[in-house]
LUMGUNU-404843 format. One record per residue (C-alpha): residue in one letter; z, x, y; residue number from 1. Coordinates in steps of 0.02 Angstrom, whole numbers. Layout:
N
+----+--------+--------+--------+-----+
| aa |      w |      u |      v |   i |
+----+--------+--------+--------+-----+
|  a |      Z |      X |      Y | NUM |
...
+----+--------+--------+--------+-----+
This chain:
235
+----+--------+--------+--------+-----+
| aa |      w |      u |      v |   i |
+----+--------+--------+--------+-----+
|  x |   -937 |  -1267 |    573 |   1 |
|  x |   -983 |  -1129 |    696 |   2 |
|  x |   -847 |  -1071 |    815 |   3 |
|  x |   -914 |  -1035 |    989 |   4 |
|  x |   -745 |   -993 |   1069 |   5 |
|  x |   -609 |   -888 |    988 |   6 |
|  x |   -451 |   -827 |   1073 |   7 |
|  x |   -332 |   -710 |    983 |   8 |
|  x |   -158 |   -674 |   1054 |   9 |
|  x |   -221 |   -686 |   1233 |  10 |
|  x |    -99 |   -636 |   1369 |  11 |
|  x |   -139 |   -646 |   1555 |  12 |
|  x |    -24 |   -600 |   1699 |  13 |
|  x |     -4 |   -653 |   1879 |  14 |
|  x |     86 |   -502 |   1949 |  15 |
|  x |    215 |   -470 |   1814 |  16 |
|  x |    228 |   -652 |   1760 |  17 |
|  x |    131 |   -713 |   1605 |  18 |
|  x |     18 |   -860 |   1648 |  19 |
|  x |    -46 |   -857 |   1469 |  20 |
|  x |     75 |   -797 |   1337 |  21 |
|  x |     -9 |   -765 |   1170 |  22 |
|  x |   -142 |   -900 |   1157 |  23 |
|  x |   -235 |   -923 |    993 |  24 |
|  x |   -378 |  -1047 |    993 |  25 |
|  x |   -538 |  -1085 |    898 |  26 |
|  x |   -666 |  -1209 |    964 |  27 |
|  x |   -818 |  -1265 |    864 |  28 |
|  x |   -989 |  -1301 |    935 |  29 |
|  x |  -1002 |  -1477 |   1005 |  30 |
|  x |   -815 |  -1508 |   1016 |  31 |
|  x |   -740 |  -1597 |   1166 |  32 |
|  x |   -566 |  -1525 |   1192 |  33 |
|  x |   -441 |  -1611 |   1306 |  34 |
|  x |   -306 |  -1493 |   1373 |  35 |
|  x |   -148 |  -1586 |   1416 |  36 |
|  x |     25 |  -1540 |   1476 |  37 |
|  x |    132 |  -1547 |   1631 |  38 |
|  x |     75 |  -1464 |   1792 |  39 |
|  x |     94 |  -1276 |   1783 |  40 |
|  x |     83 |  -1258 |   1594 |  41 |
|  x |    -73 |  -1148 |   1596 |  42 |
|  x |   -218 |  -1269 |   1577 |  43 |
|  x |   -317 |  -1204 |   1725 |  44 |
|  x |   -272 |  -1024 |   1680 |  45 |
|  x |   -341 |  -1051 |   1504 |  46 |
|  x |   -504 |  -1124 |   1570 |  47 |
|  x |   -523 |   -980 |   1692 |  48 |
|  x |   -485 |   -852 |   1558 |  49 |
|  x |   -619 |   -923 |   1444 |  50 |
|  x |   -739 |   -921 |   1591 |  51 |
|  x |   -704 |   -737 |   1623 |  52 |
|  x |   -617 |   -774 |   1789 |  53 |
|  x |   -444 |   -710 |   1740 |  54 |
|  x |   -404 |   -531 |   1689 |  55 |
|  x |   -335 |   -518 |   1513 |  56 |
|  x |   -187 |   -403 |   1486 |  57 |
|  x |   -199 |   -406 |   1296 |  58 |
|  x |   -284 |   -500 |   1157 |  59 |
|  x |   -468 |   -541 |   1134 |  60 |
|  x |   -587 |   -679 |   1183 |  61 |
|  x |   -750 |   -705 |   1090 |  62 |
|  x |   -882 |   -819 |   1163 |  63 |
|  x |  -1034 |   -861 |   1057 |  64 |
|  x |   -988 |   -717 |    942 |  65 |
|  x |   -977 |   -587 |   1081 |  66 |
|  x |   -827 |   -500 |   1157 |  67 |
|  x |   -804 |   -578 |   1330 |  68 |
|  x |   -726 |   -421 |   1403 |  69 |
|  x |   -877 |   -316 |   1353 |  70 |
|  x |  -1012 |   -444 |   1393 |  71 |
|  x |   -938 |   -543 |   1538 |  72 |
|  x |  -1093 |   -546 |   1647 |  73 |
|  x |  -1209 |   -608 |   1510 |  74 |
|  x |  -1086 |   -735 |   1440 |  75 |
|  x |  -1047 |   -811 |   1610 |  76 |
|  x |  -1228 |   -867 |   1618 |  77 |
|  x |  -1198 |   -971 |   1463 |  78 |
|  x |  -1043 |  -1058 |   1533 |  79 |
|  x |  -1025 |  -1184 |   1672 |  80 |
|  x |   -858 |  -1199 |   1763 |  81 |
|  x |   -816 |  -1354 |   1866 |  82 |
|  x |   -656 |  -1329 |   1965 |  83 |
|  x |   -556 |  -1426 |   2094 |  84 |
|  x |   -666 |  -1354 |   2232 |  85 |
|  x |   -853 |  -1391 |   2234 |  86 |
|  x |   -897 |  -1223 |   2317 |  87 |
|  x |  -1045 |  -1300 |   2408 |  88 |
|  x |  -1113 |  -1223 |   2567 |  89 |
|  x |  -1094 |  -1343 |   2713 |  90 |
|  x |  -1255 |  -1289 |   2800 |  91 |
|  x |  -1365 |  -1314 |   2646 |  92 |
|  x |  -1432 |  -1476 |   2575 |  93 |
|  x |  -1386 |  -1536 |   2401 |  94 |
|  x |  -1549 |  -1471 |   2329 |  95 |
|  x |  -1535 |  -1304 |   2422 |  96 |
|  x |  -1360 |  -1280 |   2354 |  97 |
|  x |  -1421 |  -1314 |   2178 |  98 |
|  x |  -1565 |  -1191 |   2195 |  99 |
|  x |  -1448 |  -1058 |   2262 | 100 |
|  x |  -1322 |  -1074 |   2121 | 101 |
|  x |  -1453 |  -1087 |   1985 | 102 |
|  x |  -1538 |   -928 |   2044 | 103 |
|  x |  -1371 |   -839 |   2064 | 104 |
|  x |  -1323 |   -883 |   1884 | 105 |
|  x |  -1492 |   -832 |   1814 | 106 |
|  x |  -1537 |  -1011 |   1765 | 107 |
|  x |  -1708 |  -1089 |   1781 | 108 |
|  x |  -1750 |  -1223 |   1908 | 109 |
|  x |  -1841 |  -1341 |   1790 | 110 |
|  x |  -1699 |  -1466 |   1772 | 111 |
|  x |  -1653 |  -1493 |   1955 | 112 |
|  x |  -1744 |  -1658 |   1977 | 113 |
|  x |  -1677 |  -1729 |   1815 | 114 |
|  x |  -1499 |  -1680 |   1858 | 115 |
|  x |  -1511 |  -1754 |   2033 | 116 |
|  x |  -1578 |  -1916 |   1959 | 117 |
|  x |  -1438 |  -1921 |   1829 | 118 |
|  x |  -1306 |  -1910 |   1966 | 119 |
|  x |  -1390 |  -2032 |   2086 | 120 |
|  x |  -1435 |  -1896 |   2212 | 121 |
|  x |  -1624 |  -1896 |   2204 | 122 |
|  x |  -1744 |  -1938 |   2345 | 123 |
|  x |  -1687 |  -1925 |   2525 | 124 |
|  x |  -1506 |  -1896 |   2478 | 125 |
|  x |  -1550 |  -1728 |   2399 | 126 |
|  x |  -1608 |  -1669 |   2572 | 127 |
|  x |  -1443 |  -1713 |   2659 | 128 |
|  x |  -1332 |  -1572 |   2720 | 129 |
|  x |  -1176 |  -1551 |   2616 | 130 |
|  x |  -1069 |  -1565 |   2773 | 131 |
|  x |  -1123 |  -1746 |   2789 | 132 |
|  x |  -1079 |  -1798 |   2612 | 133 |
|  x |   -929 |  -1899 |   2555 | 134 |
|  x |   -803 |  -1822 |   2436 | 135 |
|  x |   -880 |  -1918 |   2291 | 136 |
|  x |  -1057 |  -1863 |   2335 | 137 |
|  x |  -1002 |  -1682 |   2345 | 138 |
|  x |   -924 |  -1698 |   2173 | 139 |
|  x |  -1084 |  -1775 |   2106 | 140 |
|  x |  -1182 |  -1629 |   2177 | 141 |
|  x |  -1068 |  -1503 |   2090 | 142 |
|  x |  -1090 |  -1596 |   1925 | 143 |
|  x |  -1278 |  -1603 |   1950 | 144 |
|  x |  -1280 |  -1414 |   1969 | 145 |
|  x |  -1182 |  -1396 |   1807 | 146 |
|  x |  -1304 |  -1509 |   1715 | 147 |
|  x |  -1456 |  -1418 |   1783 | 148 |
|  x |  -1392 |  -1249 |   1724 | 149 |
|  x |  -1409 |  -1304 |   1541 | 150 |
|  x |  -1256 |  -1205 |   1487 | 151 |
|  x |  -1193 |  -1199 |   1308 | 152 |
|  x |  -1010 |  -1216 |   1362 | 153 |
|  x |   -935 |  -1329 |   1497 | 154 |
|  x |   -763 |  -1289 |   1567 | 155 |
|  x |   -705 |  -1439 |   1668 | 156 |
|  x |   -547 |  -1435 |   1775 | 157 |
|  x |   -507 |  -1613 |   1832 | 158 |
|  x |   -691 |  -1667 |   1826 | 159 |
|  x |   -652 |  -1850 |   1868 | 160 |
|  x |   -564 |  -1807 |   2032 | 161 |
|  x |   -650 |  -1882 |   2185 | 162 |
|  x |   -765 |  -1994 |   2084 | 163 |
|  x |   -771 |  -2183 |   2090 | 164 |
|  x |   -762 |  -2287 |   1931 | 165 |
|  x |   -951 |  -2293 |   1905 | 166 |
|  x |   -968 |  -2105 |   1928 | 167 |
|  x |   -825 |  -2072 |   1807 | 168 |
|  x |   -910 |  -2178 |   1675 | 169 |
|  x |  -1073 |  -2087 |   1709 | 170 |
|  x |   -988 |  -1918 |   1689 | 171 |
|  x |   -909 |  -1972 |   1525 | 172 |
|  x |  -1079 |  -2027 |   1461 | 173 |
|  x |  -1154 |  -1859 |   1509 | 174 |
|  x |  -1012 |  -1765 |   1423 | 175 |
|  x |  -1035 |  -1866 |   1263 | 176 |
|  x |  -1223 |  -1840 |   1268 | 177 |
|  x |  -1205 |  -1653 |   1298 | 178 |
|  x |  -1083 |  -1638 |   1152 | 179 |
|  x |  -1206 |  -1726 |   1037 | 180 |
|  x |  -1335 |  -1595 |   1086 | 181 |
|  x |  -1218 |  -1451 |   1040 | 182 |
|  x |  -1134 |  -1415 |   1206 | 183 |
|  x |   -951 |  -1367 |   1187 | 184 |
|  x |   -834 |  -1442 |   1317 | 185 |
|  x |   -654 |  -1404 |   1366 | 186 |
|  x |   -576 |  -1510 |   1501 | 187 |
|  x |   -412 |  -1546 |   1587 | 188 |
|  x |   -386 |  -1713 |   1672 | 189 |
|  x |   -250 |  -1823 |   1747 | 190 |
|  x |   -352 |  -1968 |   1677 | 191 |
|  x |   -261 |  -1952 |   1510 | 192 |
|  x |   -319 |  -2116 |   1431 | 193 |
|  x |   -499 |  -2082 |   1480 | 194 |
|  x |   -492 |  -1902 |   1420 | 195 |
|  x |   -415 |  -1945 |   1251 | 196 |
|  x |   -547 |  -2079 |   1223 | 197 |
|  x |   -682 |  -1952 |   1267 | 198 |
|  x |   -619 |  -1801 |   1169 | 199 |
|  x |   -629 |  -1750 |    987 | 200 |
|  x |   -468 |  -1648 |    993 | 201 |
|  x |   -314 |  -1645 |   1104 | 202 |
|  x |   -224 |  -1480 |   1137 | 203 |
|  x |    -52 |  -1479 |   1218 | 204 |
|  x |      5 |  -1332 |   1323 | 205 |
|  x |    179 |  -1280 |   1381 | 206 |
|  x |    240 |  -1118 |   1457 | 207 |
|  x |     70 |  -1035 |   1452 | 208 |
|  x |     36 |  -1062 |   1267 | 209 |
|  x |    -27 |  -1196 |   1148 | 210 |
|  x |    112 |  -1296 |   1068 | 211 |
|  x |     10 |  -1429 |    976 | 212 |
|  x |   -167 |  -1474 |    924 | 213 |
|  x |   -217 |  -1646 |    862 | 214 |
|  x |   -375 |  -1739 |    820 | 215 |
|  x |   -400 |  -1860 |    963 | 216 |
|  x |   -354 |  -2042 |    948 | 217 |
|  x |   -362 |  -2172 |   1085 | 218 |
|  x |   -206 |  -2254 |   1012 | 219 |
|  x |    -91 |  -2110 |   1061 | 220 |
|  x |    -67 |  -2008 |   1220 | 221 |
|  x |     20 |  -1848 |   1170 | 222 |
|  x |     94 |  -1788 |   1335 | 223 |
|  x |    265 |  -1711 |   1298 | 224 |
|  x |    421 |  -1738 |   1399 | 225 |
|  x |    455 |  -1606 |   1532 | 226 |
|  x |    551 |  -1452 |   1476 | 227 |
|  x |    610 |  -1297 |   1565 | 228 |
|  x |    455 |  -1205 |   1505 | 229 |
|  x |    346 |  -1341 |   1578 | 230 |
|  x |    419 |  -1332 |   1752 | 231 |
|  x |    357 |  -1158 |   1798 | 232 |
|  x |    203 |  -1160 |   1910 | 233 |
|  x |     78 |  -1067 |   1801 | 234 |
|  x |    -95 |  -1140 |   1825 | 235 |
+----+--------+--------+--------+-----+
């Protein structure tokens, strides 16, 4: 099976403190990886490092067979990152925000209407200013932008946050569908039961490194008890 993400002994620092401390990871095409662990164990830092948003002190990251550090600009176009913040401009409509971000990322505009429809934002709602949207609608707009970009890798940091039950189910369906089409997905989520059910593999982090990797099973939630290494605010 083809690996699309490979990390070898990756170390990243915040000041002089390691936020990632020797991470080794291989992710195959189409996998759905659930990152779990206590707050501050490095989950967000790992997602950001893979997305080229964190400077690497040592080690290597290969994305789609290319060295991320040498090809960051090109590879970022192939990855979509959904974070806690939606990064939408208040004075633009949903559709205008999507067009802006798609052009900025070098993506085409052909899938805007389909993505809006998927997330229940088509028609008049797509013309509404972002400043007038609810938290859930803003989150839907951010997800619609991710879908429209047609990326090969999705990096999702708490993607269910701010969504109602129907929207969470819709997002899960979209993730499963994308995976079946070869999209590789890594996510962190406080919705542990939902994420385990959704994922193909569960990775546990502590102290800025990976301490366990398991094939996913909905019968077991693998969150470890807190330790001293877990308590440091890393991510």
